[in-house]
Every structure is written in structure tokens, then in C-alpha cells.
DSSP file (Angstrom, degrees, kcal/mol; ACC not computed):
  #  RESIDUE AA STRUCTURE BP1 BP2  ACC     N-H-->O    O-->H-N    N-H-->O    O-->H-N    TCO  KAPPA ALPHA  PHI   PSI    X-CA   Y-CA   Z-CA
    1    1 A X              0   0    0      0, 0.0     2,-0.3     0, 0.0    18,-0.0   0.000 360.0 360.0 360.0 125.4  -16.5  -11.0   -0.8
    2    2 A X        -     0   0    0      1,-0.1     2,-0.2     0, 0.0     0, 0.0  -0.596 360.0-120.4 -79.4 137.6  -12.8  -11.9   -0.3
    3    3 A X        -     0   0    0     -2,-0.3     2,-0.1     1,-0.1    -1,-0.1  -0.532  24.2-137.0 -76.8 143.6  -10.8   -9.6    1.8
    4    4 A X     >  -     0   0    0     -2,-0.2     4,-2.3     1,-0.1     5,-0.2  -0.449  28.4-102.5 -90.4 169.8   -7.7   -8.0    0.3
    5    5 A X  H  > S+     0   0    0      1,-0.2     4,-2.4     2,-0.2     5,-0.2   0.872 124.4  56.9 -58.9 -37.3   -4.3   -7.6    1.9
    6    6 A X  H  > S+     0   0    0    123,-0.7     4,-2.2     1,-0.2    -1,-0.2   0.932 107.4  47.5 -59.6 -46.4   -5.2   -3.9    2.5
    7    7 A X  H  > S+     0   0    0    122,-0.4     4,-2.6     1,-0.2    -2,-0.2   0.902 110.9  51.2 -62.9 -41.6   -8.4   -5.0    4.4
    8    8 A X  H  X S+     0   0    0     -4,-2.3     4,-2.4     2,-0.2    -1,-0.2   0.893 109.7  50.2 -63.8 -38.9   -6.4   -7.5    6.5
    9    9 A X  H  X S+     0   0    0     -4,-2.4     4,-1.4     2,-0.2    -2,-0.2   0.912 111.8  47.4 -65.1 -42.0   -3.8   -4.8    7.4
   10   10 A X  H  X>S+     0   0    0     -4,-2.2     5,-2.6     2,-0.2     4,-0.5   0.887 111.0  52.1 -66.4 -38.5   -6.6   -2.4    8.4
   11   11 A X  H ><5S+     0   0    0     -4,-2.6     3,-1.3     1,-0.2    -2,-0.2   0.938 108.3  50.7 -59.5 -47.2   -8.2   -5.2   10.5
   12   12 A X  H 3<5S+     0   0    0     -4,-2.4    -1,-0.2     1,-0.3    -2,-0.2   0.813 111.3  48.7 -62.2 -30.3   -5.0   -5.9   12.2
   13   13 A X  H 3<5S-     0   0    0     -4,-1.4    -1,-0.3    -5,-0.1    -2,-0.2   0.496 112.3-120.2 -87.7  -4.4   -4.6   -2.2   13.1
   14   14 A X  T <<5 +     0   0    0     -3,-1.3     2,-0.4    -4,-0.5    -3,-0.2   0.804  59.2 153.2  71.4  29.4   -8.2   -2.0   14.4
   15   15 A X      < -     0   0    0     -5,-2.6    -1,-0.2    -6,-0.1     2,-0.2  -0.793  43.5-125.5 -97.9 131.7   -9.1    0.6   11.8
   16   16 A X        +     0   0    0     -2,-0.4   123,-0.5     2,-0.0     2,-0.3  -0.514  46.0 142.2 -73.6 139.0  -12.8    1.0   10.8
   17   17 A X        -     0   0    0     -2,-0.2     2,-0.4   121,-0.1   121,-0.2  -0.958  41.9-125.6-162.2 169.7  -13.4    0.8    7.0
   18   18 A X  E     -A  137   0A   0    119,-1.9   119,-2.9    -2,-0.3     2,-0.5  -0.999  16.3-142.7-128.3 134.3  -15.9   -0.6    4.5
   19   19 A X  E     -A  136   0A   0     -2,-0.4     2,-0.5   117,-0.2   117,-0.2  -0.852  23.4-173.3 -96.5 123.5  -14.9   -2.8    1.6
   20   20 A X  E     -A  135   0A   0    115,-2.9   115,-3.1    -2,-0.5     2,-0.2  -0.972  12.0-149.9-127.9 125.6  -17.0   -2.0   -1.5
   21   21 A X  E     +A  134   0A   0     -2,-0.5     2,-0.3   113,-0.2   113,-0.2  -0.605  18.7 174.6 -87.8 152.0  -17.0   -3.9   -4.8
   22   22 A X        -     0   0    0    111,-2.0     2,-0.3    -2,-0.2    12,-0.1  -0.974  31.3-107.1-149.2 159.5  -17.7   -2.3   -8.2
   23   23 A X        +     0   0    0     -2,-0.3     2,-0.3    11,-0.1   110,-0.1  -0.644  40.7 169.5 -90.7 149.7  -17.6   -3.4  -11.8
   24   24 A X        -     0   0    0     -2,-0.3     2,-0.3   108,-0.1     5,-0.1  -0.953  22.3-146.1-148.6 164.5  -14.8   -2.4  -14.1
   25   25 A X  B >   -D   28   0B   0      3,-0.8     3,-1.3    -2,-0.3   108,-0.1  -0.945  31.2-116.3-130.6 157.3  -13.4   -3.1  -17.5
   26   26 A X  T 3  S+     0   0    0     -2,-0.3     3,-0.3     1,-0.3    -1,-0.0   0.764 114.2  63.2 -60.6 -24.7   -9.9   -3.0  -18.7
   27   27 A X  T 3  S+     0   0    0      1,-0.2     2,-0.3     2,-0.0    -1,-0.3   0.714 110.8  33.6 -75.1 -21.3  -10.9   -0.2  -21.0
   28   28 A X  B <   +D   25   0B   0     -3,-1.3    -3,-0.8     1,-0.1    -1,-0.2  -0.778  54.5 149.6-142.7  94.3  -11.9    2.2  -18.2
   29   29 A X        +     0   0    0     -2,-0.3    -1,-0.1    -3,-0.3    -3,-0.1   0.135  39.1 134.1-104.2  16.7   -9.9    2.1  -15.0
   30   30 A X     >  -     0   0    0      1,-0.1     4,-1.8     4,-0.0     3,-0.1  -0.223  67.3-123.6 -72.3 156.4  -10.4    5.8  -14.3
   31   31 A X  H  > S+     0   0    0     34,-0.3     4,-2.9     1,-0.2     5,-0.2   0.811 113.2  62.0 -64.6 -30.9  -11.5    7.3  -10.9
   32   32 A X  H  > S+     0   0    0     33,-0.3     4,-2.2     2,-0.2    -1,-0.2   0.911 104.2  47.7 -62.0 -41.1  -14.4    8.8  -12.8
   33   33 A X  H  > S+     0   0    0      2,-0.2     4,-2.6     1,-0.2    -2,-0.2   0.922 111.7  50.2 -63.8 -44.2  -15.7    5.3  -13.6
   34   34 A X  H  X S+     0   0    0     -4,-1.8     4,-2.4     2,-0.2     5,-0.2   0.938 110.4  49.4 -59.8 -47.7  -15.2    4.2  -10.0
   35   35 A X  H  X>S+     0   0    0     -4,-2.9     5,-2.3     1,-0.2     4,-1.4   0.914 112.1  48.5 -58.7 -43.9  -17.1    7.3   -8.7
   36   36 A X  H  <5S+     0   0    0     -4,-2.2    -1,-0.2     1,-0.2    -2,-0.2   0.913 111.6  49.3 -63.5 -42.6  -19.9    6.6  -11.1
   37   37 A X  H  <5S+     0   0    0     -4,-2.6    -1,-0.2     1,-0.2    -2,-0.2   0.868 115.8  43.1 -63.6 -37.2  -20.0    2.9  -10.1
   38   38 A X  H  <5S-     0   0    0     -4,-2.4    -1,-0.2    -5,-0.2    -2,-0.2   0.660 106.7-126.9 -81.5 -16.5  -20.1    3.8   -6.4
   39   39 A X  T  <5 +     0   0    0     -4,-1.4     2,-0.3     1,-0.3    -3,-0.2   0.833  66.7 131.1  70.3  32.8  -22.6    6.6   -6.9
   40   40 A X      < -     0   0    0     -5,-2.3    -1,-0.3    -6,-0.2     2,-0.2  -0.767  67.4 -90.8-118.0 161.0  -20.3    9.0   -5.2
   41   41 A X    >   -     0   0    0     -2,-0.3     3,-2.1     1,-0.1     4,-0.5  -0.493  32.9-129.0 -67.6 134.9  -18.8   12.4   -5.8
   42   42 A X  G >  S+     0   0    0      1,-0.3    23,-1.0    -2,-0.2     3,-1.0   0.772 105.6  69.5 -57.9 -27.0  -15.5   12.2   -7.7
   43   43 A X  G 3  S+     0   0    0      1,-0.2    -1,-0.3    21,-0.2    -2,-0.0   0.707  99.4  48.3 -65.5 -19.0  -14.0   14.5   -5.1
   44   44 A X  G <  S+     0   0    0     -3,-2.1    82,-3.0    20,-0.1     2,-0.7   0.519  92.9  84.6 -99.2  -7.1  -14.3   11.7   -2.5
   45   45 A X  B <   -b  126   0A   0     -3,-1.0    20,-2.7    -4,-0.5     2,-0.3  -0.864  67.9-163.1 -99.8 111.5  -12.7    9.0   -4.7
   46   46 A X  E     -E   64   0C   0     80,-2.9     2,-0.3    -2,-0.7    82,-0.3  -0.742   6.7-148.5-101.5 140.6   -8.9    9.3   -4.4
   47   47 A X  E     -E   63   0C   0     16,-3.2    16,-2.1    -2,-0.3     2,-0.6  -0.804  12.5-132.6-106.1 150.1   -6.3    7.8   -6.8
   48   48 A X  E     -E   62   0C   0     54,-0.4     2,-0.4    -2,-0.3    14,-0.2  -0.899  23.9-173.5-106.5 118.1   -2.9    6.6   -5.7
   49   49 A X  E     -E   61   0C   0     12,-3.2    12,-2.8    -2,-0.6     2,-0.5  -0.914  11.9-151.1-113.9 137.3    0.0    7.8   -7.9
   50   50 A X  E     -E   60   0C   0     -2,-0.4    36,-2.8    10,-0.2     2,-0.3  -0.932  20.0-178.8-110.6 127.6    3.6    6.7   -7.5
   51   51 A X  E     -EF  59  85C   0      8,-3.0     8,-2.2    -2,-0.5     2,-0.5  -0.797  21.8-136.8-121.6 161.9    6.3    9.1   -8.5
   52   52 A X  E     -EF  58  84C   0     32,-3.0    32,-1.8    -2,-0.3     6,-0.2  -0.985  17.9-153.8-122.3 123.9   10.1    9.0   -8.7
   53   53 A X  E  >  -EF  57  83C   0      4,-2.7     4,-0.8    -2,-0.5    30,-0.2  -0.602  21.7-124.8 -92.5 157.3   12.1   12.0   -7.5
   54   54 A X  T  4 S+     0   0    0     28,-2.1    29,-0.1    -2,-0.2    -1,-0.1   0.692 106.0  24.3 -74.6 -18.3   15.5   12.9   -8.7
   55   55 A X  T  4 S+     0   0    0     27,-0.3    -1,-0.1     2,-0.2    25,-0.1   0.774 129.8  31.0-112.1 -41.4   17.0   12.9   -5.2
   56   56 A X  T  4 S-     0   0    0      1,-0.3    -2,-0.1    22,-0.1     2,-0.1   0.294  92.4-132.5-112.4   9.0   14.9   10.8   -2.8
   57   57 A X  E  <  +E   53   0C   0     -4,-0.8    -4,-2.7    54,-0.0    -1,-0.3  -0.406  60.3   6.6  78.1-151.9   13.5    8.0   -5.0
   58   58 A X  E     +E   52   0C   0     -6,-0.2    54,-0.5    -2,-0.1     2,-0.3  -0.334  60.2 165.2 -75.1 147.1    9.9    6.9   -5.0
   59   59 A X  E     -Eg  51 112C   0     -8,-2.2    -8,-3.0    52,-0.2     2,-0.4  -0.946  27.2-121.7-151.0 168.8    7.1    8.6   -3.2
   60   60 A X  E     -Eg  50 113C   0     52,-2.9    54,-2.6    -2,-0.3     2,-0.4  -0.924  13.1-165.5-123.3 137.8    3.3    8.4   -3.3
   61   61 A X  E     -Eg  49 114C   0    -12,-2.8   -12,-3.2    -2,-0.4     2,-0.6  -0.989   5.0-162.6-119.9 131.0    0.6   11.1   -3.9
   62   62 A X  E     +Eg  48 115C   0     52,-2.7    54,-2.8    -2,-0.4     2,-0.3  -0.952  25.5 164.6-114.9 112.2   -3.0   10.4   -3.1
   63   63 A X  E     -E   47   0C   0    -16,-2.1   -16,-3.2    -2,-0.6     6,-0.1  -0.870  43.5 -81.8-131.2 157.5   -5.2   12.9   -4.9
   64   64 A X  E >   -E   46   0C   0     -2,-0.3     3,-2.1   -18,-0.3   -18,-0.3  -0.241  46.9-112.9 -56.8 148.3   -8.9   13.3   -5.8
   65   65 A X  T 3  S+     0   0    0    -20,-2.7   -34,-0.3   -23,-1.0   -33,-0.3   0.691 114.5  50.6 -59.9 -22.9   -9.9   11.4   -8.9
   66   66 A X  T 3  S+     0   0    0    -24,-0.3    -1,-0.3   -21,-0.1     2,-0.2   0.310  97.0  89.7 -99.5   9.8  -10.6   14.5  -10.9
   67   67 A X    <   -     0   0    0     -3,-2.1     2,-0.4   -24,-0.0    -4,-0.1  -0.657  63.8-144.1-100.6 158.7   -7.2   16.1  -10.1
   68   68 A X        -     0   0    0     -2,-0.2     2,-0.2    86,-0.0    -4,-0.1  -0.954  30.2-110.5-114.6 142.3   -3.8   15.9  -11.9
   69   69 A X        -     0   0    0     -2,-0.4     2,-0.9     1,-0.1     3,-0.1  -0.531  21.4-132.1 -73.8 136.5   -0.7   15.9   -9.8
   70   70 A X     >  -     0   0    0     84,-1.2     4,-3.0    -2,-0.2     5,-0.2  -0.806  16.7-158.5 -86.6 107.3    1.4   19.1  -10.1
   71   71 A X  H  > S+     0   0    0     -2,-0.9     4,-2.4     1,-0.2     5,-0.2   0.834  88.3  52.5 -61.7 -34.6    4.9   17.5  -10.6
   72   72 A X  H  > S+     0   0    0      2,-0.2     4,-2.2     1,-0.2    -1,-0.2   0.927 113.4  43.0 -67.1 -44.4    6.7   20.7   -9.5
   73   73 A X  H  > S+     0   0    0      2,-0.2     4,-2.8     1,-0.2     5,-0.3   0.924 114.1  51.7 -66.1 -43.8    4.8   20.9   -6.2
   74   74 A X  H  X S+     0   0    0     -4,-3.0     4,-1.4     1,-0.2     6,-0.2   0.910 110.6  48.6 -59.6 -43.0    5.1   17.1   -5.7
   75   75 A X  H  <>S+     0   0    0     -4,-2.4     5,-3.2    -5,-0.2     4,-0.3   0.939 112.6  48.5 -61.7 -46.7    8.9   17.3   -6.2
   76   76 A X  H ><5S+     0   0    0     -4,-2.2     3,-1.4     1,-0.2    -2,-0.2   0.934 111.9  46.4 -62.4 -48.2    9.2   20.2   -3.8
   77   77 A X  H 3<5S+     0   0    0     -4,-2.8    -1,-0.2     1,-0.3    -2,-0.2   0.753 112.3  52.1 -69.3 -21.5    7.1   18.7   -0.9
   78   78 A X  T 3<5S-     0   0    0     -4,-1.4    -1,-0.3    -5,-0.3    -2,-0.2   0.386 119.6-107.4 -93.8   3.8    9.0   15.4   -1.3
   79   79 A X  T < 5S+     0   0    0     -3,-1.4     2,-0.3    -4,-0.3    -3,-0.2   0.718  79.3 124.5  80.6  20.5   12.4   17.0   -1.1
   80   80 A X      < -     0   0    0     -5,-3.2    -1,-0.3    -6,-0.2    -2,-0.1  -0.720  62.2-140.9-109.8 161.6   13.2   16.6   -4.7
   81   81 A X  S    S+     0   0    0      1,-0.3     2,-0.3    -2,-0.3    -5,-0.1   0.804  90.3   2.9 -85.8 -34.7   14.2   19.0   -7.4
   82   82 A X        -     0   0    0     -7,-0.2   -28,-2.1    -8,-0.1   -27,-0.3  -0.964  66.1-168.0-145.7 161.4   12.1   17.2  -10.0
   83   83 A X  E     -F   53   0C   0     -2,-0.3     2,-0.3   -30,-0.2   -30,-0.2  -0.988   1.4-170.9-149.3 154.5    9.7   14.3  -10.2
   84   84 A X  E     -F   52   0C   0    -32,-1.8   -32,-3.0    -2,-0.3     2,-0.1  -0.968  37.7 -88.5-142.3 158.3    8.0   12.1  -12.7
   85   85 A X  E     -F   51   0C   0     -2,-0.3   -34,-0.3   -34,-0.2     2,-0.2  -0.397  50.7-105.0 -64.0 142.1    5.4    9.5  -12.7
   86   86 A X        -     0   0    0    -36,-2.8   -36,-0.1     1,-0.1    -1,-0.1  -0.480  43.6-102.1 -64.9 137.5    6.7    5.9  -12.2
   87   87 A X    >>  -     0   0    0     -2,-0.2     3,-2.0     1,-0.1     4,-0.8  -0.372  27.3-120.9 -63.4 141.1    6.7    4.0  -15.5
   88   88 A X  H >> S+     0   0    0      1,-0.3     3,-0.9     2,-0.2     4,-0.6   0.842 111.8  58.3 -54.1 -38.3    3.8    1.6  -15.7
   89   89 A X  H 34 S+     0   0    0      1,-0.2     4,-0.5     2,-0.1    -1,-0.3   0.706 106.3  50.6 -67.7 -17.5    6.1   -1.4  -16.1
   90   90 A X  H <> S+     0   0    0     -3,-2.0     4,-2.4     2,-0.1     5,-0.3   0.628  87.9  84.8 -91.0 -15.2    7.7   -0.5  -12.8
   91   91 A X  H <X>S+     0   0    0     -3,-0.9     4,-2.9    -4,-0.8     5,-0.7   0.925  91.9  42.4 -57.5 -52.4    4.5   -0.2  -10.8
   92   92 A X  H  X5S+     0   0    0     -4,-0.6     4,-1.9     1,-0.2    -1,-0.2   0.942 116.8  45.9 -63.0 -49.8    4.1   -3.9   -9.9
   93   93 A X  H  45S+     0   0    0     -4,-0.5    -1,-0.2     1,-0.2    -2,-0.2   0.867 120.7  39.9 -62.7 -33.4    7.8   -4.6   -9.1
   94   94 A X  H  <5S+     0   0    0     -4,-2.4    15,-0.3     3,-0.1    -2,-0.2   0.902 134.2  15.8 -81.5 -42.7    8.1   -1.5   -7.0
   95   95 A X  H  <5S-     0   0    0     -4,-2.9    13,-1.4    -5,-0.3    -3,-0.2   0.725  90.2-122.0-106.5 -25.9    4.7   -1.5   -5.2
   96   96 A X  S  <<S+     0   0    0     -4,-1.9     2,-0.3    -5,-0.7    -4,-0.2   0.461  80.9 102.5  89.8   2.6    3.2   -4.9   -5.6
   97   97 A X        -     0   0    0     -6,-0.6    -1,-0.4    -5,-0.0    -2,-0.3  -0.814  62.2-136.5-119.5 158.4    0.2   -3.4   -7.2
   98   98 A X    >   -     0   0    0     -2,-0.3     3,-2.3    32,-0.3     4,-0.1  -0.706  43.4 -75.9-107.6 163.8   -1.1   -3.0  -10.8
   99   99 A X  T 3  S+     0   0    0      1,-0.3    -1,-0.1    -2,-0.3    33,-0.1  -0.333 122.1  23.6 -57.0 132.8   -2.6    0.0  -12.5
  100  100 A X  T 3  S+     0   0    0      2,-0.1    33,-0.3    31,-0.1    -1,-0.3   0.392 122.5  59.1  88.5  -2.8   -6.2    0.5  -11.4
  101  101 A X    <   +     0   0    0     -3,-2.3     2,-0.5    31,-0.1    -3,-0.2   0.082  67.5 131.5-142.2  24.8   -5.5   -1.4   -8.1
  102  102 A X        -     0   0    0     -5,-0.2    26,-0.4   -54,-0.2   -54,-0.4  -0.725  32.8-173.1 -89.4 124.1   -2.8    0.6   -6.5
  103  103 A X        -     0   0    0     -2,-0.5    26,-0.1     2,-0.2   -56,-0.0  -0.861  32.5-134.3-114.1 148.0   -3.4    1.4   -2.8
  104  104 A X  S    S+     0   0    0     -2,-0.3     2,-0.4    24,-0.2     3,-0.3   0.578  91.6  77.5 -74.2  -6.7   -1.4    3.6   -0.5
  105  105 A X  S    S+     0   0    0     23,-0.3    -2,-0.2     1,-0.2   -99,-0.1  -0.875  98.2  10.3-104.2 132.6   -1.7    0.8    2.1
  106  106 A X  S    S+     0   0    0     -2,-0.4    -1,-0.2     1,-0.2    -2,-0.1   0.729  74.2 163.3  81.7  23.7    0.4   -2.3    1.9
  107  107 A X        -     0   0    0     -3,-0.3   -11,-0.2     1,-0.1    -1,-0.2  -0.278  58.6 -96.3 -66.9 164.8    3.0   -1.5   -0.7
  108  108 A X  S    S+     0   0    0    -13,-1.4     2,-0.3   -14,-0.1   -13,-0.1   0.834 109.3   3.7 -53.3 -35.5    6.1   -3.7   -0.8
  109  109 A X  S    S-     0   0    0    -15,-0.3     2,-0.3   -14,-0.1    -1,-0.1  -0.981  93.1 -92.2-145.6 155.5    7.8   -1.1    1.3
  110  110 A X        -     0   0    0     -2,-0.3     2,-0.3    -3,-0.1    -5,-0.1  -0.517  41.6-170.5 -73.3 131.4    6.7    2.1    2.9
  111  111 A X        -     0   0    0     -2,-0.3   -52,-0.2    -7,-0.2    -4,-0.1  -0.872  38.4 -88.9-114.0 151.4    7.2    5.2    0.7
  112  112 A X  E     -g   59   0C   0    -54,-0.5   -52,-2.9    -2,-0.3     2,-0.4  -0.401  53.0-157.8 -55.5 133.6    6.8    8.8    1.8
  113  113 A X  E     -g   60   0C   0     35,-0.3    37,-2.5    34,-0.2     2,-0.5  -0.962  15.6-167.6-127.1 136.8    3.1    9.5    1.1
  114  114 A X  E     -gh  61 150C   0    -54,-2.6   -52,-2.7    -2,-0.4     2,-0.4  -0.986   7.4-160.3-126.1 124.1    1.4   12.9    0.6
  115  115 A X  E     -gh  62 151C   0     35,-3.3    37,-2.1    -2,-0.5   -52,-0.2  -0.868  29.5-105.5-108.3 136.6   -2.4   13.2    0.6
  116  116 A X  E >   - h   0 152C   0    -54,-2.8     3,-2.1    -2,-0.4     4,-0.2  -0.337  28.5-124.2 -60.5 136.6   -4.2   16.1   -1.0
  117  117 A X  G >  S+     0   0    0     35,-1.7     3,-1.5     1,-0.3     4,-0.2   0.704 103.0  75.2 -57.8 -23.6   -5.6   18.5    1.7
  118  118 A X  G >  S+     0   0    0      1,-0.3     3,-2.0    34,-0.2     4,-0.3   0.714  76.3  78.4 -65.4 -18.2   -9.1   18.2    0.4
  119  119 A X  G X  S+     0   0    0     -3,-2.1     3,-1.4     1,-0.3    21,-0.3   0.843  84.9  62.8 -57.0 -32.2   -9.4   14.7    2.0
  120  120 A X  G <  S+     0   0    0     -3,-1.5    -1,-0.3     1,-0.3    -2,-0.2   0.599  88.4  70.5 -71.5  -9.9   -9.9   16.4    5.3
  121  121 A X  G <  S+     0   0    0     -3,-2.0     2,-0.3    -4,-0.2    -1,-0.3   0.627  93.8  67.9 -78.2 -13.0  -13.1   18.0    4.0
  122  122 A X  S <  S-     0   0    0     -3,-1.4    18,-0.4    -4,-0.3     3,-0.1  -0.797  70.9-141.1-116.9 149.9  -14.9   14.6    4.1
  123  123 A X  S    S+     0   0    0     -2,-0.3     2,-0.3     1,-0.2    17,-0.2   0.869  95.7  11.7 -69.3 -37.8  -16.1   12.2    6.7
  124  124 A X        -     0   0    0     15,-0.2     2,-0.3    16,-0.1    15,-0.2  -0.983  65.8-169.1-139.1 149.5  -15.0    9.3    4.4
  125  125 A X  E     - C   0 138A   0     13,-2.8    13,-2.6    -2,-0.3     2,-0.4  -0.870  21.8-122.2-128.4 167.9  -13.0    9.0    1.3
  126  126 A X  E     +bC  45 137A   0    -82,-3.0   -80,-2.9    -2,-0.3     2,-0.3  -0.936  30.3 169.3-114.6 134.7  -12.5    6.1   -1.1
  127  127 A X  E     - C   0 136A   0      9,-2.1     9,-3.3    -2,-0.4   -80,-0.1  -0.909  45.1 -79.2-133.4 163.4   -9.1    4.5   -2.0
  128  128 A X  E     - C   0 135A   0    -26,-0.4   -23,-0.3   -82,-0.3     7,-0.3  -0.356  26.9-144.3 -63.3 141.5   -8.2    1.4   -3.8
  129  129 A X        -     0   0    0      5,-2.2  -123,-0.7     2,-0.5  -122,-0.4   0.329  58.7 -90.4 -87.0   6.5   -8.4   -1.8   -1.8
  130  130 A X  S    S+     0   0    0      4,-0.3     2,-0.3     1,-0.3   -32,-0.3   0.396 104.4  66.3 101.5  -2.3   -5.4   -3.1   -3.6
  131  131 A X  S >  S-     0   0    0      3,-0.4     3,-1.1   -31,-0.1    -2,-0.5  -0.971  90.8 -93.4-141.9 158.0   -7.2   -4.9   -6.5
  132  132 A X  T 3  S+     0   0    0     -2,-0.3   -31,-0.1     1,-0.2  -108,-0.1  -0.483 109.2  31.2 -67.3 141.0   -9.3   -3.7   -9.4
  133  133 A X  T 3  S+     0   0    0    -33,-0.3  -111,-2.0    -2,-0.2     2,-0.4   0.551 104.2  85.7  90.2   7.4  -13.0   -3.8   -8.7
  134  134 A X  E <   -A   21   0A   0     -3,-1.1    -5,-2.2  -113,-0.2    -3,-0.4  -0.987  49.7-174.4-146.5 134.9  -12.7   -3.0   -4.9
  135  135 A X  E     -AC  20 128A   0   -115,-3.1  -115,-2.9    -2,-0.4     2,-0.5  -0.864  19.3-134.8-122.5 156.9  -12.5    0.2   -2.9
  136  136 A X  E     -AC  19 127A   0     -9,-3.3    -9,-2.1    -2,-0.3     2,-0.6  -0.960  11.2-152.9-109.5 127.7  -12.0    1.0    0.8
  137  137 A X  E     +AC  18 126A   0   -119,-2.9  -119,-1.9    -2,-0.5     2,-0.3  -0.915  34.2 160.0 -97.8 120.6  -14.2    3.6    2.3
  138  138 A X  E     - C   0 125A   0    -13,-2.6   -13,-2.8    -2,-0.6     2,-0.3  -0.980  48.5-101.8-145.6 149.2  -12.2    5.1    5.2
  139  139 A X    >>  -     0   0    0   -123,-0.5     4,-1.9    -2,-0.3     3,-0.6  -0.594  35.4-132.7 -69.0 130.4  -12.1    8.1    7.4
  140  140 A X  H 3> S+     0   0    0    -18,-0.4     4,-2.9    -2,-0.3     5,-0.2   0.861 104.5  55.5 -58.2 -36.9   -9.3   10.3    6.0
  141  141 A X  H 3> S+     0   0    0      1,-0.2     4,-2.3     2,-0.2    -1,-0.3   0.872 106.6  51.3 -65.1 -35.1   -7.7   10.9    9.5
  142  142 A X  H <> S+     0   0    0     -3,-0.6     4,-2.5     2,-0.2    -1,-0.2   0.918 112.5  46.2 -65.4 -42.8   -7.5    7.1   10.0
  143  143 A X  H  X S+     0   0    0     -4,-1.9     4,-2.4     2,-0.2     5,-0.2   0.943 112.4  50.0 -62.9 -48.3   -5.7    6.7    6.7
  144  144 A X  H  X>S+     0   0    0     -4,-2.9     5,-2.0     1,-0.2     4,-0.7   0.919 114.7  44.0 -57.8 -46.7   -3.4    9.6    7.3
  145  145 A X  H  <5S+     0   0    0     -4,-2.3     3,-0.5    -5,-0.2    -1,-0.2   0.919 112.5  51.9 -65.8 -43.9   -2.4    8.3   10.8
  146  146 A X  H  <5S+     0   0    0     -4,-2.5    -2,-0.2     1,-0.2    -1,-0.2   0.895 120.5  31.6 -63.8 -41.5   -2.0    4.7    9.6
  147  147 A X  H  <5S-     0   0    0     -4,-2.4    -1,-0.2    -5,-0.2   -34,-0.2   0.392 104.8-124.6 -98.8   4.7    0.3    5.4    6.7
  148  148 A X  T  <5 +     0   0    0     -4,-0.7   -35,-0.3    -3,-0.5    -3,-0.2   0.930  49.1 175.9  55.4  49.9    1.9    8.4    8.4
  149  149 A X      < -     0   0    0     -5,-2.0     2,-0.3    -6,-0.2   -35,-0.2  -0.503  28.4-128.4 -89.1 154.0    1.1   10.6    5.5
  150  150 A X  E     -h  114   0C   0    -37,-2.5   -35,-3.3    -2,-0.2     2,-0.5  -0.694  18.3-131.4 -92.7 153.4    1.6   14.3    5.0
  151  151 A X  E     +h  115   0C   0     -2,-0.3     2,-0.3   -37,-0.2   -35,-0.2  -0.934  39.3 156.0-108.1 124.4   -1.2   16.6    4.0
  152  152 A X  E     -h  116   0C   0    -37,-2.1   -35,-1.7    -2,-0.5     2,-1.7  -0.963  54.1-107.8-145.2 158.7   -0.3   19.0    1.2
  153  153 A X              0   0    0     -2,-0.3   -37,-0.1   -37,-0.2   -80,-0.0  -0.453 360.0 360.0 -84.3  64.6   -2.0   21.0   -1.6
  154  154 A X              0   0    0     -2,-1.7   -84,-1.2   -92,-0.1    -1,-0.2   0.442 360.0 360.0 -89.5 360.0   -0.7   18.7   -4.3
């Protein structure tokens, strides 16, 4: 298994994690599919969403796979009046990642990041390893500390 840039960054920081491969198809890049492939509860598989606020630019929300981001709450916690999802065509140029492989670790530049408070309920959560077909199993507190994320009920 080849290490991703996310794994190399975690190695360099001395953070424990597990790199896990799973199968996927272009037709189903959902967190529900990932959870089923991993045999894990959907509540522990987190998706990384990139949003653009009207005042402060791009920011990141990391939420459980079965949740939808509340744009009003996301805007408020990020210091914006309103926010919208980043257009898919902008994802790669802005973050360096593609849909289905976007990780809160190792984006082209650091963005303010907000993680759903439920992450703290688990010993480990799953996030994208930066490519489709690979996840990182990581302690939520290690992730929060490494990316300097805020915890919010988003």
C-alpha cells in the first residue's frame, strides 16, 4: 500500500494513525459507501466539506457521513454572514484534492477548520487519506490538535 501525502504528514508529526484501503466506484463516492466498505458505523466516518464564506473566504467543515452541514451555523462559526459549498470545479485548484478524496490534512494552504462535536464521542474516526479508496483511522483529539480545528455543533 502506497502512503499518501496525508500519511507522510502524520508520520512527520509523529501522530498515530492507520491507513485503510477500500473499494469504490465513480458512481458511489458517498460516506455511506465508505462506512459499508469499512464495516464501520456511519457516525465514525467523517466527510470533509469545503465552503466559501461571504466575508472570510474558504473554510472547512468535517462532519459525520450521515449529516448535512447547516450553512447558517457554518457561516456563523466561521465569522461569515453567509456561506455556500465550494463549486466542484474549484475543489482541486483550491485544496489540491478531488471529490471523494478530500482530506482536512494537507490542503494547498491551511483553512480554518471546524469539526463536528460528535467526533469527541469516539476513540477513533475515519477521514479521507487524500485519495479515493483510502481512509485514515485517527484519534479525533490528534486530528483536532494537528490541524488546529475548532469543535462545533455544525
